[in-house]
C-alpha positions in Angstrom: -7.6 21.3 -14.6 -10.4 19.6 -14.6 -9.2 16.2 -13.7 -6.7 17.2 -10.7 -9.8 18.6 -9.5 -11.6 15.3 -9.6 -9.0 13.1 -8.3 -7.0 15.3 -6.4 -7.8 14.8 -2.5 -8.0 17.6 -0.4 -11.8 19.3 0.7 -14.4 20.1 -2.0 -13.3 23.8 -1.4 -9.5 23.2 -2.0 -10.7 21.0 -5.6 -13.1 23.5 -6.8 -10.5 26.2 -6.6 -7.7 23.7 -7.8 -10.2 23.8 -10.8 -11.1 27.5 -11.6 -8.1 29.1 -11.8 -7.0 26.9 -14.9 -10.4 27.1 -16.3 -10.2 31.0 -16.1 -6.9 31.0 -17.7 -8.6 28.2 -20.8 -11.0 30.7 -21.1 -9.1 33.7 -21.1 -6.6 31.5 -24.2 -9.6 30.7 -25.9 -10.9 34.4 -26.4 -7.3 35.8 -27.0 -7.2 33.0 -30.1 -10.8 33.0 -30.9 -10.1 34.8 -34.1 -7.7 31.7 -35.1 -10.3 29.1 -34.4 -12.7 27.7 -37.1 -16.3 28.6 -36.3 -17.7 25.0 -35.6 -14.6 24.5 -33.6 -15.4 27.9 -31.6 -18.8 26.6 -31.1 -18.1 23.0 -29.9 -15.4 24.2 -27.8 -18.2 27.2 -26.0 -20.5 24.5 -26.0 -17.6 22.2 -23.8 -16.4 25.3 -21.8 -20.3 25.6 -20.9 -20.7 22.2 -19.4 -17.4 21.5 -18.2 -17.4 23.5 -14.8 -20.7 21.4 -13.8 -19.7 18.1 -14.3 -16.5 19.1 -12.1 -18.8 20.7 -9.1 -21.5 17.7 -9.5 -18.5 15.5 -9.3 -16.9 16.9 -6.8 -20.0 17.6 -4.8 -21.1 13.8 -5.3 -18.1 12.6 -3.9 -18.6 14.7 -0.7 -21.7 13.3 0.5 -22.3 11.1 3.0 -22.9 7.8 1.9 -23.4 6.2 5.4 -26.7 8.2 5.1 -28.5 7.6 1.6 -30.2 5.1 0.1 -29.1 2.4 -2.4 -31.1 4.4 -4.6 -29.8 8.2 -3.9 -25.9 6.2 -3.8 -27.1 5.1 -7.6 -28.2 8.5 -8.7 -24.7 9.8 -7.2 -22.9 7.7 -8.9 -24.8 8.4 -12.4 -23.9 11.9 -11.6 -20.3 11.4 -11.4 -20.1 9.1 -14.4 -21.8 11.6 -16.5 -19.3 14.2 -15.3 -16.3 12.2 -16.2 -17.7 11.2 -19.8 -17.7 15.2 -20.7 -14.3 15.0 -19.4 -13.6 11.6 -20.9 -15.0 11.4 -24.4 -15.5 15.4 -25.4 -11.7 16.4 -24.7 -10.2 13.9 -27.3 -13.2 15.1 -29.8 -12.9 18.5 -29.4 -8.9 18.1 -29.5 -9.1 15.7 -32.8 -12.0 18.4 -34.4 -9.5 21.1 -34.2 -6.2 18.5 -35.6 -8.7 17.9 -38.8 -9.6 21.9 -38.9 -6.1 22.7 -38.9 -4.9 20.6 -41.3 -7.7 21.3 -43.7 -6.5 25.2 -43.7 -3.2 24.5 -44.0 -4.0 21.9 -47.4 -2.4 18.8 -45.6 -4.9 15.8 -46.0 -4.7 12.6 -44.1 -3.2 10.1 -45.9 -0.8 12.4 -48.3 2.4 12.3 -46.0 
């Protein structure tokens, strides 16, 4: 998925392709099960999926730039773009997962501390 597209080697085109299929599969799975998701989680998931493709593409395209032709300011901008892209993956995925777990526990009547 996203992590593989960012961290695996290969050409930018190969890396994008390695991301596009899993993203399509994820979107299809979510659509198939959308009725099971609480509305708040569904909205958060849609917002995340709206940002994820751009973040991955930004990271890959920034990484494929010829740094020898960039000024220090341009390089800093590229690194900032990559950092923002990684934040979406590293921070939002665990937040979404936690939100989903909390919501599912609430739905089935399991509350933290009752174990």
